One Martini backbone bead per residue (centre of mass of N, CA, C, O) as a GRO file, in nm:
protein
   94
    1UNK     BB    1   1.690   1.704   1.681
    2UNK     BB    2   1.748   1.511   1.921
    3UNK     BB    3   1.956   1.353   2.102
    4UNK     BB    4   2.078   1.057   2.163
    5UNK     BB    5   1.963   0.846   2.424
    6UNK     BB    6   1.922   0.674   2.690
    7UNK     BB    7   1.727   0.437   2.794
    8UNK     BB    8   1.422   0.445   2.988
    9UNK     BB    9   1.210   0.356   3.242
   10UNK     BB   10   0.863   0.509   3.241
   11UNK     BB   11   0.615   0.347   3.356
   12UNK     BB   12   0.600   0.500   3.646
   13UNK     BB   13   0.522   0.794   3.496
   14UNK     BB   14   0.267   0.699   3.369
   15UNK     BB   15  -0.046   0.765   3.340
   16UNK     BB   16  -0.349   0.689   3.398
   17UNK     BB   17  -0.693   0.674   3.308
   18UNK     BB   18  -0.694   0.785   3.599
   19UNK     BB   19  -0.698   0.930   3.887
   20UNK     BB   20  -0.399   0.971   4.093
   21UNK     BB   21  -0.182   0.949   4.407
   22UNK     BB   22   0.110   0.794   4.291
   23UNK     BB   23   0.326   1.005   4.164
   24UNK     BB   24   0.259   1.101   3.895
   25UNK     BB   25   0.431   1.302   3.632
   26UNK     BB   26   0.292   1.179   3.347
   27UNK     BB   27   0.036   1.273   3.155
   28UNK     BB   28  -0.089   1.154   2.876
   29UNK     BB   29  -0.179   1.270   2.592
   30UNK     BB   30  -0.451   1.112   2.485
   31UNK     BB   31  -0.448   0.829   2.617
   32UNK     BB   32  -0.737   0.729   2.578
   33UNK     BB   33  -0.744   0.731   2.270
   34UNK     BB   34  -0.541   0.505   2.220
   35UNK     BB   35  -0.701   0.288   2.370
   36UNK     BB   36  -0.960   0.300   2.207
   37UNK     BB   37  -0.834   0.231   1.933
   38UNK     BB   38  -0.714  -0.038   2.009
   39UNK     BB   39  -0.979  -0.183   2.112
   40UNK     BB   40  -1.134  -0.151   1.852
   41UNK     BB   41  -0.934  -0.311   1.675
   42UNK     BB   42  -0.948  -0.571   1.837
   43UNK     BB   43  -1.245  -0.620   1.801
   44UNK     BB   44  -1.246  -0.621   1.488
   45UNK     BB   45  -1.052  -0.863   1.468
   46UNK     BB   46  -1.237  -1.070   1.603
   47UNK     BB   47  -1.476  -1.042   1.412
   48UNK     BB   48  -1.311  -1.115   1.150
   49UNK     BB   49  -1.253  -1.413   1.296
   50UNK     BB   50  -1.572  -1.495   1.408
   51UNK     BB   51  -1.665  -1.338   1.635
   52UNK     BB   52  -1.885  -1.242   1.845
   53UNK     BB   53  -1.974  -0.984   2.022
   54UNK     BB   54  -1.979  -1.117   2.311
   55UNK     BB   55  -1.724  -1.285   2.276
   56UNK     BB   56  -1.532  -1.048   2.238
   57UNK     BB   57  -1.589  -0.909   2.509
   58UNK     BB   58  -1.508  -1.149   2.685
   59UNK     BB   59  -1.214  -1.166   2.586
   60UNK     BB   60  -1.132  -0.864   2.665
   61UNK     BB   61  -1.195  -0.956   2.991
   62UNK     BB   62  -0.976  -1.159   3.001
   63UNK     BB   63  -0.681  -1.324   3.089
   64UNK     BB   64  -0.579  -1.369   2.797
   65UNK     BB   65  -0.492  -1.078   2.739
   66UNK     BB   66  -0.271  -1.061   2.949
   67UNK     BB   67  -0.106  -1.297   2.842
   68UNK     BB   68  -0.052  -1.173   2.568
   69UNK     BB   69   0.105  -0.925   2.671
   70UNK     BB   70   0.322  -1.082   2.822
   71UNK     BB   71   0.419  -1.235   2.550
   72UNK     BB   72   0.401  -0.934   2.363
   73UNK     BB   73   0.562  -0.679   2.465
   74UNK     BB   74   0.761  -0.615   2.231
   75UNK     BB   75   0.546  -0.548   2.019
   76UNK     BB   76   0.426  -0.306   2.167
   77UNK     BB   77   0.687  -0.146   2.186
   78UNK     BB   78   0.736  -0.134   1.877
   79UNK     BB   79   0.488   0.030   1.815
   80UNK     BB   80   0.580   0.280   1.969
   81UNK     BB   81   0.833   0.328   1.796
   82UNK     BB   82   0.686   0.361   1.525
   83UNK     BB   83   0.514   0.603   1.615
   84UNK     BB   84   0.756   0.790   1.675
   85UNK     BB   85   0.857   0.808   1.385
   86UNK     BB   86   0.600   0.938   1.272
   87UNK     BB   87   0.608   1.184   1.458
   88UNK     BB   88   0.882   1.302   1.368
   89UNK     BB   89   0.792   1.341   1.075
   90UNK     BB   90   0.566   1.537   1.140
   91UNK     BB   91   0.746   1.757   1.272
   92UNK     BB   92   0.921   1.812   1.014
   93UNK     BB   93   0.666   1.912   0.830
   94UNK     BB   94   0.605   2.189   0.997
   0.00000   0.00000   0.00000
């Protein structure tokens, strides 16, 4: 297990979902897959709450989603931390 180190903001280093020449140094492995899974789950959650198919798609492309992420950024970051804990447990089991 690596030593605990100071947290750094790496958001400028994480690659986009498409190729870019903006000096990105780390393209995240299967980055698209995580996004697809998230958005599928988000869609399913809207449907489960009574949204119709087109209404859910419209909401997912609205500015409301951006506002939600802006307001709940810490929750999304915490999800990443929780996933990292599961990942390190997975590594230990190998």
